[in-house]
N, C-alpha and C positions, 0 to 999 in steps of 0.2 A: 118140169112143172113142180113148184114148191108144194110141200106137204101142207094140208089144211091145218090151221091152228085150232087147238082144242081149248075152249073157254071153261075154266074151272072156277070154283068158288074162290073169292079173293083171300079167304083165310086158309086155303090149302097151299101147300108147297110141294114142288116136285124135286126129288133127289134120286139120281141114278135110275130115272125112268119110273119111279114108284111114287104115287101120290100119297103124301102123309099129312094128316091134319096138323094144323098149326100148333095145337096145344101139346102135341107130343114133342115137337122140337122145343117149344118153350119150357117144357118140363125138364129138359136136359140143361138148357142154357141159363135158366132163370131160377127155377125153384131150388136147385141144388148149388147155386152159385156161392152162397155163403152158408154151407150146411151146418157147421158148428154153431154159429150164432143163431140160426133159425131153430135148430134143435133146442138150444138153451131157451129161446123164447117159448117154444111149445111146452117144454117141461116146466118153465116158470109159470106159464098160464095155467097149467094143470094143477098147480098148488092151490089156486083159488076155486077150482072146480070141485075139490073134495072138501065137503063141509065138516068132516070129522076133525075135531081139534087135536086128537091123539093118533092120527093116521100114521101108519108105519111108512107110507110113501114119501112123507116130507123129507126125512133124512136121505132117502135114495135120490130124490129130485135135487136136493141141495148138492149132493155129490156130482150128479150129472151136469148141473148148471156150472159148478166150479170147474169141471173138466173142460167144458165148452169155452168158458171164459179164459181158461189157461191156454187153449188153442189160439184165441184171439190175442192174448198177451204175447205169445210167440211171434205173431205177425207184427205187432207193434214194435217189439224189440229188434226185429230184423229190418223193418222198413223205415222207422222214424229217424234213426241216425243217418240214413241214406237220403233223407228228404223225399221219400216216396209216399204216395197216398196209401192209407191203411184200408181203403175201401175198394179201389180199383187198381190194377186188374184183380180178378179172382185168384184164389190160391193156385200157385204154379211152382214147378220144380225150380229150385235155385240153380241147379247145374245145367239143365238142358232147356228150361223154359216151358216145358210141356204143361198144359193144365192138369190139375190134380182132380181126379174124379171124386165125387162125393163119398163113395164107399171106401176110398183110400184116404179120406180126410176125417175119419171118426176119431175123436180124441182117445188117446191111450191105446185102444184096441188096434187101430190101423198100424201103429208103429210095431206092436207086438206081432201081429199077423204077418206083416211084411219083413219081420226080423231086422228092423232098423235100416231098410234099404228102400230107395225110391222104386215104385212100380214101373216107371217109364224108362229109366236108364240104369237102374241098379246102383246109383250113387249112395254111399253110406249116409244115413241121417243121424245127426248127433243125438245121443241119448238124452241130452238136456231138454229137448222138445217134449219127450215123454215125461220126464221128471217134473217139468213145470206144470203140465196138465194134471199129473197125479197129485203134486203138492197142493195146487189150488183146489182141486177136488176135495182133498182131505181138510184143507183149511175152511172151505165153505161148509163142509159137514160139521166141523168142530164149532164154527160160529153159530150154525143153526141150533146145535145142541146146547150152547152156552147162553145165547142171548135171545130176547124176544124177536119176533119176525122182522119188525121194522129196523131195529138196531142191527140184526144179523145181515140184512140186505145192505145197509149203509156201510157197515164194516167190511162186507164182502167187496164192495167197490173200492174201499180204502186199501184193502190188502192187495187187490189186483193192481192198483196203481203203484203201490210200494214195490211189488214184484217187478213190474216193468221198469220202473226207475232204477232199481238196484241192478238188474241185469244189464241195462244199458251202461250204467256207471262201471260195472265190472268189465264190460267189453271195450268201452271207448273213453273212460275216465271223464264222462260228462253226465249231467242230469238235466235233460231238456226243461225249459221253462214251462212247458205244458204240464209237467208233472209237479213242479214246485209252485210256481205262481198259480197255475191252474188248480193244483191241489189245495192251495189256500182258499180259493174261491169255492171249490167243492166243499171244503170243510165249513165255510160260513153258511152255505146253502143247506148242508146236512143238519147243522145245529138249528137252523130256522125251521126246517121241516119236522125235526124230532128233537125238541128241547130236552128230552130225557137223556141225551148224550152229555148234558151239562148239569151243573148244580142248580140251574134256574128254571122256573116253570114256563116263562113266557118267551116267545120267539125273539123279541127285541133284546131282552136280557141275555138270551143264549148266544145270539150273534155277537153282541158286545163282548161277552166272555171269550168267544172263539177268536175274535179279532185281537183282543188284548193279549191272549195267550200266544198267538202267532208273532205279534210285534215284540213282546218281551223276550220270547225265546230267540228270535233272530238277533236282537240287539245284544243279548247276553253272549251268544255264540260268536258274534262279530268281535266283541271285546276279547274273548279268548283267542280268536284267530289273530287279532292284532298283537296281543302279548306274545303268542307263539312266533310270529314273524320277527318281533324284536329280539327274542331270545336266540332263535336258530338262524337269523340272518337270511331267511328265505321264506317263501310262502308256506305257511303251516297248514292252511286249510282254504279250499276254494269257496267262492260265494255260492256255488251250487249246493254245498252241504249246509250252508246257513239257510238258504231258502227251503231246502228239503226239511230241515228241522222245523221251520215255521209252518210248513204244510202239515207235518205230523201233529204239531201242537194245536193247529186249527181244528183237528178232529178230536184229539185226546186231552187237550187242556195243558195249562202251563206246567203243572207238576210232573207231567210225563217227560218234560225236558230233562229233569234231573236223572230220572231212570234211564232215558234213552242215551244220554251222553255217558253216564257212568257204565252201564252195561255194554253199550256199543264200544266204548273205549277198551273195556276189559276183554271182550271177545276179540276185538281187532288186535290188541297187543299179543294175546296168546297165539292166535292164528298167524299173525305176522312173524313172530319169533319162530314158530314151527315151520313156516314157509321158508324163511331165510336159512334155517338149519338144514331143511330137506333139500333145497336147491343150492345150498352152499353159496348163497348170495351175500351181499354186504349190507351193513346198516345204511339206511337211507333208501332202500328199495321202495319204489313207488307202489302203494297199495291204496285202492279207493276206500274211502270212509263211508260212503253212502250205504253199501250193503249191510254194514254193521249197525248203522242207525235204523235201517229198515227192519233188521232182525230183532233188535231191541224193542222196536215199536210193536211188532207182532207178539213178542213175549209179554208186553204190557197188557195186551188184550186177553191173554190166557194165563192170568194169575200174577203177572208182574205188578199190576196196580194194587192187588191185595197185599202183596209183600211190601211194596213201598209204603202204603198207608199204615200198615201195621208198624213198620219201622218208624214212620213219622210220628205216630201217636205215642209210641214208647219213648222217643226222644223228647217229645213235648211234655210227657208225664215226668220224665227225669228232670227236665229244666224247671218245671213247675214245682216239683218237690224240693229242688235245690234252693229255690227262692222262698220256701216256707220258713217261718221263724223258728220251727223246731229243728230244722237242719242247718239253716244259715241265720243265726240270730242277729248278725250284723253288729255294729258298734254298740257299746253300752249306752243306755239312756238314763236320764235323771242326774241328780247332783253327784 
């Protein structure tokens, strides 16, 4: 004779003979599914709950949000080149595929507590994951301390995109269009939302300035790449770098192109020669240029613009003085 069926509430679930309310199961599968991003959202919302303008919590929350964004950047760097969704499935071990529990997915601390190994199978986790989270946490903190809140938030998104694009270029020698063309669109929108990023007070003028900066920078670098191809008889620079510079200038303006190219080339040359000597490689070793452009753009945000404009004004002053009649009287006049 079959056992009588027990009718329970539809929101209850039975597992191993024990009735468990639905919300407990949901708390494990849904609430902690994307723990780092949700922690970032909670901490970000907390910034607006504290009305004190000089609260000491703001730098702490900026650090935490940066670490959580760094965790998401790691996901993007791993999944985007493989054409995988950055939303689903939830975080899982790349070695065995086991889901990662929320308490093992806390930025920075989980890597340290687990000593750089996966909790499920013991596979070693690259230290770069922790360094990316720590680096973006420090960058978000520095942006918060240097810029007003709106500009700090915009530049935080900008720096996160730079980091993801540079790491992908470092691993695969490509910069996906979602970071270059998408970065241009993001720069246009950012300038419309906060015209203080530009020299112009109105959104329309700010967007026009951003678009013009991106187009001029891209055309200028395309000309340089074309000349390099003629001189070296091979492709000197990929179009990904051209579009990447356009995205940078959409946020930072046309004058940042001079700084980004000069400083990026200098850093790339020094590190390239050092790498060749260390690995005993040969001239012509392939080195991605995108990471150096990204590093130079970040330096622009933290004092590079001040250095460049000080140099620009000094050069302008010297040129103005050289055209003065007291210094350059020109040809004699009169009979």
